[in-house]
C-alpha positions in Angstrom: 0.0 0.0 0.0 1.3 3.5 -0.8 0.1 4.9 2.5 3.0 6.8 4.1 1.1 8.1 7.1 -2.5 8.2 8.2 -3.9 10.0 11.2 -6.9 11.8 12.6 -6.5 15.1 14.6 -9.2 15.9 17.1 -8.7 19.3 18.7 -5.3 19.4 17.3 -4.3 16.1 18.9 -3.1 13.1 16.9 -5.0 9.8 16.8 -3.3 7.1 14.8 -5.6 4.3 13.5 -4.0 0.9 12.7 -5.3 0.9 9.1 -6.7 3.1 6.4 -10.1 1.6 6.8 -10.1 2.3 10.5 -9.1 5.9 9.7 -12.3 6.3 7.6 -14.4 4.8 10.4 -12.9 6.9 13.2 -13.2 10.0 11.1 -16.9 9.4 10.6 -17.4 8.5 14.3 -15.3 11.1 16.1 -15.0 13.9 13.5 -11.9 16.0 13.5 -9.4 16.3 10.7 -8.1 13.3 8.7 -4.7 13.5 7.0 -3.7 10.7 4.7 -0.3 10.8 3.0 0.3 8.7 -0.1 3.5 8.1 -2.1 3.2 7.2 -5.8 -0.1 5.4 -5.4 -1.6 3.2 -8.2 -4.9 3.9 -9.7 -6.6 1.2 -7.6 -5.0 2.4 -4.4 -6.1 6.0 -5.0 -9.6 4.8 -6.0 -10.3 3.7 -2.4 -9.5 7.2 -1.0 -11.4 8.8 -3.8 -14.5 6.9 -3.1 -14.3 7.6 0.6 -14.0 11.3 0.3 -15.9 11.8 -3.0 -12.9 13.2 -5.0 -13.7 14.3 -8.5 -12.7 11.9 -11.2 -10.9 14.5 -13.2 -8.8 15.5 -10.3 -8.1 11.9 -9.4 -7.0 11.3 -13.0 -4.6 14.2 -12.8 -3.3 12.9 -9.5 -2.6 9.4 -10.9 -0.9 10.5 -14.1 0.9 13.5 -12.6 2.9 15.8 -15.0 0.8 18.8 -14.1 1.7 22.5 -13.8 1.1 24.2 -10.4 -2.6 25.0 -10.2 -5.6 25.3 -7.9 -9.0 23.9 -8.8 -12.2 23.7 -6.8 -14.7 20.8 -7.2 -17.6 21.6 -4.9 -16.3 21.7 -1.4 -13.1 20.0 -2.3 -9.9 21.8 -3.3 -7.3 20.3 -5.5 -3.8 21.8 -5.5 -0.8 20.8 -7.5 2.6 21.9 -6.3 6.1 21.4 -7.8 8.7 21.0 -5.1 12.3 21.1 -6.1 15.8 20.3 -5.0 19.2 21.1 -6.5 21.6 18.3 -7.3 24.9 20.2 -7.3 27.1 17.3 -8.6 25.1 17.2 -11.9 23.9 20.9 -11.8 20.3 19.7 -12.2 17.1 21.1 -10.7 15.2 18.0 -9.7 11.5 19.1 -9.8 9.0 16.8 -8.2 5.2 16.9 -8.0 2.9 17.0 -5.0 -0.9 16.9 -5.1 -3.1 18.0 -2.2 -6.8 17.3 -1.8 -8.6 19.5 0.8 -12.1 18.8 2.0 -14.1 20.1 5.0 -12.6 17.5 7.3 -9.8 15.8 5.4 -6.4 16.3 3.7 -5.0 13.8 1.2 -1.4 14.4 0.0 0.0 12.5 -2.9 3.7 12.6 -3.6 5.2 11.6 -6.9 8.8 12.3 -5.9 10.9 11.8 -2.8 10.8 15.5 -2.1 9.4 17.2 -0.1 9.5 14.9 2.9 6.3 15.8 4.7 7.0 14.1 8.0 8.7 17.4 9.3 5.5 19.3 8.3 3.4 16.9 10.3 5.7 17.2 13.3 5.6 20.9 13.1 1.8 21.0 13.0 1.5 18.4 15.8 3.8 20.6 17.9 1.3 23.4 17.5 -2.2 22.0 18.1 -3.7 25.5 18.0 -2.6 25.7 14.4 -4.1 22.3 13.5 -7.4 23.5 15.0 -7.7 25.9 12.0 -8.5 22.8 9.9 -7.3 21.6 6.5 -6.3 25.1 5.5 -3.6 25.0 8.2 -2.2 21.8 6.7 -2.1 23.3 3.2 -0.4 26.4 4.5 2.3 24.3 6.3 2.9 22.3 3.1 3.2 25.5 1.0 5.6 27.0 3.5 7.8 23.9 3.3 7.7 23.8 -0.5 8.7 27.5 -0.8 11.4 27.1 1.9 12.9 24.2 -0.1 13.3 26.5 -3.1 15.9 28.6 -1.2 18.7 25.9 -1.4 18.0 25.6 -5.1 18.5 29.3 -5.5 21.7 29.1 -3.5 23.1 26.3 -5.7 22.2 28.0 -8.9 23.8 31.3 -7.7 27.1 29.5 -6.9 27.2 27.8 -10.3 26.4 31.0 -12.1 29.3 32.7 -10.3 31.6 29.8 -11.4 30.4 30.2 -14.9 31.1 33.9 -14.9 34.7 33.2 -13.8 35.1 30.6 -16.5 33.8 32.9 -19.2 36.3 35.7 -18.4 39.2 33.3 -18.0 38.5 31.9 -21.4 37.9 28.2 -20.4 36.7 26.0 -23.2 33.4 24.1 -22.9 31.7 26.9 -20.8 29.1 27.5 -23.5 27.7 24.1 -23.0 27.6 24.5 -19.3 25.7 27.9 -19.7 23.2 26.3 -22.0 22.5 23.3 -19.7 22.2 25.5 -16.6 19.8 27.8 -18.5 17.6 24.8 -19.2 17.5 24.0 -15.5 16.7 27.6 -14.6 13.8 27.6 -17.1 12.5 24.3 -15.7 12.7 25.8 -12.2 10.9 28.9 -13.4 8.0 26.7 -14.7 7.7 25.2 -11.2 7.7 28.5 -9.3 6.1 31.1 -11.6 2.5 29.6 -11.5 2.7 29.3 -7.7 2.0 33.0 -7.4 -1.4 32.5 -9.1 -2.1 29.5 -6.9 -1.4 31.6 -3.7 -3.5 34.5 -5.0 -6.4 32.3 -5.7 -6.0 30.6 -2.4 -5.9 33.9 -0.6 -9.2 34.9 -2.3 -10.8 31.7 -1.1 -9.5 32.1 2.4 -11.1 35.5 2.5 -14.3 34.2 1.0 -14.7 31.3 3.3 -13.7 33.2 6.5 -10.5 31.4 7.2 -8.6 32.4 10.4 -7.0 35.9 10.0 -3.7 34.8 11.4 -3.5 31.9 9.0 -4.2 34.3 6.1 -1.3 36.5 7.3 0.9 33.5 7.3 -0.2 32.7 3.8 0.6 36.2 2.8 4.1 35.7 4.2 4.5 32.6 2.1 3.5 34.5 -1.0 6.1 37.2 -0.3 8.8 34.5 -0.1 7.5 32.9 -3.3 7.6 36.2 -5.0 11.2 36.7 -4.1 12.0 33.3 -5.4 10.3 34.0 -8.7 12.1 37.3 -9.1 15.5 35.7 -8.4 14.8 32.9 -10.8 13.9 35.4 -13.5 17.1 37.4 -12.7 19.1 34.1 -13.1 17.5 33.4 -16.4 18.3 36.9 -17.7 21.8 36.8 -16.3 22.6 33.5 -18.0 21.3 34.9 -21.3 23.6 37.8 -20.9 26.5 35.6 -19.9 25.9 33.5 -23.0 26.0 36.6 -25.2 29.1 37.9 -23.5 30.8 34.5 -23.9 29.9 34.4 -27.6 31.4 38.0 -27.9 34.6 37.0 -26.1 34.9 33.8 -28.2 34.5 35.9 -31.4 37.0 38.4 -30.1 39.5 35.7 -29.3 39.0 34.2 -32.8 39.5 37.6 -34.4 42.7 38.2 -32.4 43.9 34.8 -33.5 43.1 35.5 -37.1 45.0 38.8 -36.7 48.0 37.0 -35.3 47.9 34.5 -38.1 47.6 37.3 -40.7 50.5 39.1 -39.2 52.6 35.9 -39.1 51.7 35.2 -42.8 52.7 38.8 -43.7 56.0 38.5 -42.0 56.6 35.2 -43.6 55.8 36.7 -47.0 58.3 39.5 -46.4 61.0 37.0 -45.5 60.2 35.0 -48.6 60.6 38.2 -50.7 63.9 39.0 -49.1 65.2 35.5 -49.6 64.0 35.4 -53.2 65.5 38.8 -54.0 69.0 37.8 -52.7 68.7 34.5 -54.5 68.0 36.3 -57.7 70.9 38.7 -57.1 73.3 35.9 -56.4 72.0 33.8 -59.2 73.0 36.4 -61.9 76.8 36.3 -61.3 76.5 32.5 -61.2 74.8 32.5 -64.6 77.5 34.7 -66.2 80.2 32.7 -64.6 78.7 29.5 -65.7 78.5 30.7 -69.3 82.0 31.9 -69.4 83.3 28.9 -67.7 82.3 26.4 -70.4 85.8 26.6 -72.0 84.6 25.8 -75.5 87.1 26.5 -78.3 84.9 28.6 -80.4 83.3 31.1 -78.0 82.8 34.8 -78.6 85.3 36.9 -76.6 87.1 33.8 -75.3 90.5 35.2 -76.1 89.6 38.9 -75.6 91.9 40.7 -73.3 89.0 42.6 -71.6 86.9 39.5 -71.3 87.7 38.9 -67.6 87.1 42.4 -66.3 84.0 42.7 -68.7 82.5 39.5 -67.1 83.1 40.8 -63.6 81.7 44.2 -64.5 78.6 42.5 -66.0 78.1 40.4 -62.9 78.4 43.5 -60.6 76.2 45.6 -62.8 73.4 43.0 -63.1 73.5 42.5 -59.3 73.3 46.3 -58.6 70.4 46.7 -61.1 68.5 43.8 -59.4 69.2 45.2 -56.0 67.9 48.7 -57.0 64.8 47.2 -58.5 64.0 45.0 -55.5 64.8 47.9 -53.2 62.4 50.1 -55.1 59.7 47.5 -54.8 60.2 47.2 -51.1 61.4 43.6 -51.1 64.7 44.5 -49.5 
């Protein structure tokens, strides 16, 4: 059976029946407030509770299949509330968003958890330690659950804040792979935002109902305090989302800037290399000309023009020097030397 806890509270004092069926019986006989806690119940297990308390079939269907957004719906005198508790898994940088359904009737509360969090036993102990609060009825239980869910959002905000600071340091230090981390953390922030943003509407609708049905004034003040905390959470989550979007833009700009700087360095290196090639080619051409003249006049064939000319040697030297000077002047004029 998926029953985690089942108890009746008469004048704020706990009575713990031995079975779920006995809980139904004692609740009918002695009155008070019945609180049944279920964890991932099957359709058959939930059907028993639904028949006993007359839960609407549409709400029961939502409670069985889960995957609902935070919402508040009223079916006659029964209130159906969907909450999305969350915890932050820092090792994986993942926001683990769960789901909690709450049915409230005139004399009963049924809580259905589809995730390990939040653990509701501390909520029960808190209420049992304050019987005067439990005397306010099912609304007091719902307030305590909402307060726990919103309080559990604070460590998530803290974990996200630490990771965002680390990302900012990575971005400005030029670490590789940070873009992927920004994108993945942005997805987690958006998922967290989907869990927290609609909660404000739930609390507003609940406050209107508390006013309409004359719920205890102090309890309404406490609910207003929960809304203030939830509003701060929503505002910080939105700030995180915008900050991550800005960090992603800055990172893309810095990456592009680093790429441009690298291209500039490559261009400068290529230019310097080209200049060196020009110098080497120019000197090679200058040195090649005397070699060519010397090679021609060094063939020593019998029938060569100017072979036995007395001025042939100085003429060859002068030709080599003149050609080299002309090439030097030309290359110098072109800026190659």
